[in-house]
N, C-alpha and C positions, 0 to 999 in steps of 0.2 A: 864896120864893127865886126869883129870875129869873136866867137865864143867857143871855147873848147870845153868839152865835158869828158872826163875820164870815167868810164864804167867798168867796174871790176865784177866779174861773175865768179861766184863761188863754185868752182867745178866739182869739188867733192860732194857738196850738198846736192847739186843737180844730179850727179851720177848716182848717189844713194837713193834719192827719191824716185828716179826713173827705173833703176835696175834692182830694187830691193827684192822683188819676187824671184828673179833669176838667182840672186845671191842666196836666198833661202833654199831654192831647189838644189843648188850646188852643195850647200852645207848639209842638207838632208841626205843627199846621195853620199856625201862623205861619211856620214855616220854609219850608213849601211856598209860601205866599202871598208871602213875601219874595223867594223865588227867581224868581218871575215878575214882580215889581214893578220890579225894577232890571235894566238892560240887561246888566251884566257877569255877574250870577249866572244870568240867564235863558239866556244863551248856553252856560253851562257845565253846568248840571244838566239832564239829559234827563227824558223823561216817565216812564221806568221808576223812577228814583229818587223822583220826585215821588209816583207812585202807591204805592210802598212806604211812604213816610213818612205819606201820607194814610191808607193802610189801617191803619197803626199807631195813628193818631189816632182812626179809627173804632172799632177794637177797644177802645181805652182808654175812649172815651166810652160805648160800650155796656156794657162790663164794669163801669165805675164806676156807671152807672145802675142795674144789677142789684143791686150791693152796697148802694148808697144806699137804694134802694126797700125792700130787705128790712129795713133798720134803722130806717125812719121810719114812723110811723103815717099812715094815709090822712087827708088834710085837703083842704078846698076852698080854702084860702087860698094865695096865692102866696108862697112862702118863699124864703129864700136858696138852699136846695137846688134849688128849681125854676129859679131864676135861673142857677145854675151849669149845670144840665142843659140849659136852653134855649140858653145861650150856647155850650156845647160842641157841641151838635147843629147849631146854626146855623153856627158857624165850620167845622165838619167838612163840612156841606153846601156852603157857599161854596167850600171847598177843592176838593171833588170837581167842582163845577160849573166852577171856574176851570181845573182841569187839562184838562177836556174842551174848553171853549171856546178856550182859548189853544192847545191842540194843533191843533184844526181851523184856527184862524187862521194858525198857523205853517205848516201843510201847504199852505195856499193862498197862502203867501208875503205875508201881510198883517202884516208885522212891527210896524208902528206900531199897528195895531189890537190886536194881541196884547199889546203892552207897556201900552197904555192900559187894556185890560181887566184885566190884572194889577194895575195901580195902583189902579183903582177898587175891585176886590175887596179889595185890601190896605187901602184906606181904610175899607171896611166892617168889616174885621177890627179895625182900630184902634178904631173906634167901639164894637164889641162888647166889646173888652177894657176900654176905659175904663168902659163901663157896668157890667161885672161888678166891676171894682175899686171903683167908687163904691158898689155894693150891699154889697160885703164890708166896706168901710170903715164904712158905716152900721151894719151888723150887729154888727161886732166892737167898735166904739167905744162903743156904748150899754151 
């Protein structure tokens, strides 16, 4: 007698429950990067609010990293978990760098350079997000 059982795993649900902290960190960093990439929002949001949101992204990234590392076995292969961690840390680092550079440029009254820097780092953010979405799509659709 042979019994076959088909098990279907809901990949999107598992992905969301596992990586929600990294998604939140990437979204918070995106808010800060967006605020410096566009003239209207860059004039409204000050450095204190940007630092507060970026600090939230940093804590979310670090906390999610600890939770994820405790649940996964050590491996030498680059996995989806590593892609999420790398993207979240990269985006958080870019955000902190952008806050510092743009603040210095604004203090020196170099408004065009500050806006250009914000836009370049926002473009790097978009590339990072597209890369992680592509990796997630590959991992979940298989």
